[in-house]
Backbone as JSON, one array per atom type, in Angstrom:
{
  "sequence": "MAWRQIINTKMTTPISSPTLFSRFFSKSSSPYLVKVGIPEFLNGIGKGVESHVAKLESEIGDFHKLLVIRTLKLKKLGIPCKHRKLILNHTHKYRLGLWRPRAEPAKAK",
  "N": [[106.07, 41.18, 79.87], [106.08, 39.18, 77.92], [105.45, 40.62, 75.63], [107.71, 42.16, 75.29], [109.58, 40.2, 74.58], [108.54, 39.38, 72.08], [108.76, 41.73, 70.57], [111.56, 42.08, 70.67], [112.45, 39.79, 69.31], [111.41, 40.23, 66.77], [112.82, 42.48, 66.05], [115.39, 41.53, 65.8], [115.39, 39.74, 63.67], [116.41, 39.52, 60.32], [115.25, 41.67, 57.74], [115.5, 41.14, 55.05], [115.34, 38.41, 54.7], [115.18, 35.36, 52.86], [112.97, 33.65, 53.17], [110.97, 35.22, 54.1], [109.85, 36.82, 52.03], [109.31, 34.95, 50.11], [106.85, 33.89, 49.4], [105.66, 35.79, 47.82], [106.73, 35.77, 45.33], [106.84, 34.33, 42.02], [106.87, 30.92, 40.76], [109.96, 29.13, 40.23], [110.31, 28.01, 37.7], [109.82, 29.33, 34.58], [106.87, 30.21, 32.95], [106.81, 31.48, 30.52], [107.34, 32.41, 27.08], [110.44, 32.19, 25.32], [111.31, 33.09, 22.78], [109.6, 35.48, 20.97], [107.27, 36.05, 18.51], [105.17, 37.39, 15.9], [102.95, 35.5, 15.55], [103.01, 34.11, 18.06], [102.65, 36.2, 19.83], [100.08, 37.25, 19.17], [98.54, 34.96, 19.6], [98.93, 34.73, 22.31], [97.51, 36.92, 23.25], [94.88, 36.25, 22.53], [91.26, 35.98, 22.44], [90.16, 36.08, 19.86], [91.89, 37.57, 18.34], [93.93, 36.18, 17.21], [93.15, 35.4, 14.73], [94.07, 37.16, 12.86], [96.7, 36.68, 12.24], [97.97, 35.79, 9.82], [97.49, 37.94, 8.1], [98.78, 40.12, 9.4], [101.41, 39.15, 9.52], [102.07, 39.03, 6.8], [101.81, 41.71, 5.95], [103.2, 43.33, 7.85], [105.4, 41.82, 8.9], [107.67, 41.93, 10.68], [108.26, 41.51, 14.15], [109.09, 43.6, 15.79], [108.26, 45.82, 14.4], [105.55, 45.55, 14.73], [105.32, 46.22, 17.39], [105.51, 48.97, 17.39], [103.46, 49.9, 15.84], [100.77, 51.88, 14.54], [97.35, 52.9, 15.17], [95.93, 53.67, 12.87], [97.23, 52.34, 10.79], [96.63, 49.69, 11.42], [93.89, 49.87, 11.08], [93.7, 50.33, 8.35], [94.5, 47.87, 7.48], [92.26, 46.41, 7.92], [91.47, 45.46, 10.4], [89.24, 44.88, 13.05], [87.83, 47.26, 15.42], [87.77, 46.46, 18.19], [89.7, 44.45, 18.26], [91.91, 45.9, 17.42], [92.25, 47.6, 19.61], [92.9, 45.72, 21.61], [95.32, 44.7, 20.57], [96.94, 47.02, 20.52], [96.91, 47.77, 23.24], [98.18, 45.54, 24.42], [100.66, 45.57, 23.11], [101.73, 47.91, 24.14], [101.9, 47.26, 26.88], [103.71, 45.16, 26.64], [106.02, 46.47, 25.72], [106.6, 47.97, 27.98], [107.26, 45.98, 29.7], [105.42, 44.69, 31.27], [103.77, 42.64, 30.51], [103.81, 39.43, 28.98], [103.49, 36.96, 26.42], [102.21, 33.74, 27.28], [103.67, 30.43, 27.46], [102.03, 28.15, 27.35], [98.63, 28.12, 26.33], [96.14, 30.17, 27.93], [93.89, 28.79, 30.3], [90.49, 28.17, 29.65], [87.72, 29.29, 31.49]],
  "CA": [[107.29, 40.47, 79.57], [105.93, 38.46, 76.64], [105.51, 41.61, 74.54], [109.1, 42.56, 75.11], [110.24, 39.12, 73.84], [108.07, 39.42, 70.7], [109.37, 42.9, 69.93], [112.99, 41.84, 70.51], [112.7, 38.79, 68.27], [111.13, 40.85, 65.48], [113.88, 43.43, 65.75], [116.65, 40.85, 65.48], [115.31, 38.99, 62.41], [116.69, 40.4, 59.18], [114.09, 41.91, 56.88], [115.73, 40.6, 53.72], [115.45, 36.96, 54.71], [114.51, 34.82, 51.67], [111.7, 33.0, 53.48], [109.98, 36.23, 54.41], [109.18, 37.28, 50.83], [109.26, 33.89, 49.12], [105.49, 33.62, 48.95], [105.21, 36.82, 46.9], [107.35, 35.58, 44.04], [106.31, 33.19, 41.29], [107.69, 29.72, 40.77], [111.24, 29.31, 39.56], [110.19, 27.67, 36.29], [109.13, 30.41, 33.9], [105.89, 29.72, 31.96], [106.78, 32.42, 29.41], [108.11, 32.06, 25.89], [111.74, 32.86, 25.17], [111.25, 33.79, 21.51], [108.26, 35.98, 20.71], [107.03, 36.55, 17.17], [103.8, 37.86, 15.71], [101.94, 34.48, 15.9], [103.01, 33.83, 19.51], [102.12, 37.38, 20.49], [98.63, 37.32, 18.97], [97.94, 33.81, 20.29], [98.97, 35.05, 23.74], [96.42, 37.85, 23.53], [93.64, 35.47, 22.44], [90.02, 36.72, 22.22], [89.88, 36.22, 18.44], [92.93, 38.36, 17.66], [94.81, 35.25, 16.5], [92.67, 35.22, 13.36], [94.75, 38.14, 12.01], [98.12, 36.35, 12.19], [98.46, 35.75, 8.44], [97.42, 39.29, 7.55], [99.82, 40.96, 10.0], [102.73, 38.65, 9.11], [102.35, 39.38, 5.4], [101.91, 43.16, 5.79], [104.21, 43.91, 8.74], [106.54, 40.94, 8.76], [108.62, 41.94, 11.79], [107.6, 41.69, 15.44], [109.44, 44.91, 16.33], [107.38, 46.78, 13.73], [104.24, 45.42, 15.37], [105.35, 46.9, 18.68], [105.41, 50.43, 17.21], [102.43, 50.17, 14.84], [99.73, 52.84, 14.94], [95.99, 52.41, 14.98], [95.48, 53.89, 11.49], [97.78, 51.27, 9.97], [95.81, 48.51, 11.7], [92.57, 50.11, 10.5], [93.84, 50.14, 6.91], [94.62, 46.44, 7.24], [90.94, 45.82, 8.06], [91.31, 44.82, 11.71], [88.15, 45.56, 13.77], [88.2, 48.17, 16.5], [88.01, 45.75, 19.44], [90.98, 43.76, 18.12], [92.96, 46.94, 17.4], [92.46, 48.01, 21.0], [93.62, 44.65, 22.31], [96.7, 44.63, 20.07], [97.67, 48.21, 20.96], [97.09, 47.7, 24.7], [99.17, 44.52, 24.77], [102.0, 45.99, 22.66], [102.21, 48.9, 25.11], [102.3, 46.53, 28.08], [104.91, 44.38, 26.32], [107.15, 47.4, 25.69], [106.91, 48.36, 29.36], [107.69, 44.8, 30.44], [104.37, 44.29, 32.2], [103.04, 41.48, 30.0], [104.44, 38.58, 27.97], [102.63, 35.81, 26.12], [102.56, 32.5, 27.98], [104.04, 29.29, 26.61], [100.81, 27.38, 27.16], [97.48, 29.04, 26.3], [95.38, 30.3, 29.16], [92.77, 27.85, 30.39], [89.16, 28.8, 29.64], [86.98, 28.99, 32.71]],
  "C": [[107.22, 39.78, 78.22], [106.01, 39.43, 75.47], [106.94, 42.03, 74.25], [109.88, 41.49, 74.33], [109.82, 39.14, 72.37], [108.73, 40.58, 69.96], [110.86, 42.67, 69.7], [113.28, 40.82, 69.41], [112.4, 39.36, 66.89], [112.22, 41.83, 65.08], [115.16, 42.73, 65.31], [116.59, 40.08, 64.17], [115.57, 39.94, 61.26], [115.48, 40.5, 58.25], [114.28, 41.25, 55.52], [115.9, 39.08, 53.72], [114.66, 36.38, 53.54], [113.17, 34.16, 51.96], [110.6, 34.01, 53.74], [109.18, 36.64, 53.18], [109.0, 36.18, 49.78], [107.85, 33.63, 48.61], [104.98, 34.66, 47.95], [105.77, 36.64, 45.49], [106.8, 34.33, 43.37], [107.28, 32.02, 41.36], [108.98, 29.96, 39.99], [111.17, 28.95, 38.08], [109.31, 28.71, 35.61], [108.15, 29.86, 32.87], [105.83, 30.6, 30.72], [107.68, 31.96, 28.28], [109.43, 32.81, 25.88], [111.71, 33.69, 23.9], [109.8, 34.2, 21.25], [108.23, 36.53, 19.29], [105.58, 37.0, 17.08], [102.78, 36.77, 16.04], [101.86, 34.2, 17.39], [102.37, 34.99, 20.28], [100.59, 37.43, 20.38], [97.91, 36.13, 19.61], [97.93, 34.03, 21.79], [97.86, 36.01, 24.14], [95.09, 37.09, 23.54], [92.46, 36.33, 22.02], [89.73, 36.99, 20.75], [90.92, 36.99, 17.65], [93.84, 37.45, 16.83], [94.35, 34.98, 15.07], [93.36, 36.16, 12.38], [96.24, 37.86, 11.84], [98.65, 36.43, 10.76], [98.5, 37.15, 7.83], [98.55, 40.17, 8.09], [101.22, 40.47, 9.63], [103.07, 39.06, 7.69], [102.56, 40.88, 5.22], [103.04, 43.78, 6.61], [105.5, 43.1, 8.66], [107.45, 40.84, 9.97], [107.88, 42.23, 13.1], [107.89, 43.08, 16.01], [108.64, 46.03, 15.65], [105.97, 46.72, 14.3], [104.2, 46.18, 16.68], [105.21, 48.42, 18.56], [104.33, 50.82, 16.2], [101.38, 51.11, 15.42], [98.36, 52.29, 14.59], [95.5, 52.6, 13.54], [96.01, 52.81, 10.55], [96.98, 49.98, 10.18], [94.42, 48.65, 11.09], [92.61, 49.89, 8.99], [93.99, 48.67, 6.55], [93.29, 45.71, 7.43], [90.73, 45.09, 9.37], [90.23, 45.58, 12.49], [88.65, 46.32, 15.0], [88.56, 47.44, 17.8], [89.37, 45.02, 19.4], [92.14, 44.74, 18.05], [93.28, 47.39, 18.81], [93.26, 46.98, 21.78], [95.07, 44.6, 21.87], [97.51, 45.81, 20.6], [97.9, 48.21, 22.46], [98.18, 46.7, 25.08], [100.56, 44.88, 24.25], [102.57, 47.03, 23.62], [102.68, 48.22, 26.39], [103.57, 45.73, 27.86], [106.15, 45.28, 26.3], [107.57, 47.83, 27.08], [107.41, 47.2, 30.2], [106.67, 44.31, 31.43], [103.62, 43.04, 31.77], [103.89, 40.76, 28.97], [103.51, 37.43, 27.66], [103.13, 34.56, 26.82], [102.89, 31.41, 27.0], [102.82, 28.42, 26.33], [99.64, 28.34, 27.17], [96.75, 29.04, 27.62], [94.18, 29.38, 29.15], [91.46, 28.63, 30.43], [88.4, 28.36, 30.88], [85.56, 28.66, 32.41]]
}
């Protein structure tokens, strides 16, 4: 009898109830930047890539050009391989909408 009550109550509750999936979503206040430029983007990546902000701003100038830059152009600018990989990986993720730089820098552990 108890099993029948459990099954019936589960069948009658709507699946799209807001409390059911509320724990899977992030907080309502967004910790992400609204305006993203080259300095904010490279600071969001971190790991030493932010040291190339002045060089990339003077040579590229536009954030949208950074999103489509190739590895040979970065190599000609004198950016080391590890930093090129980080920049190219994060620009690809940014274009797909999978990553955005945070407003506050990530805390070091």
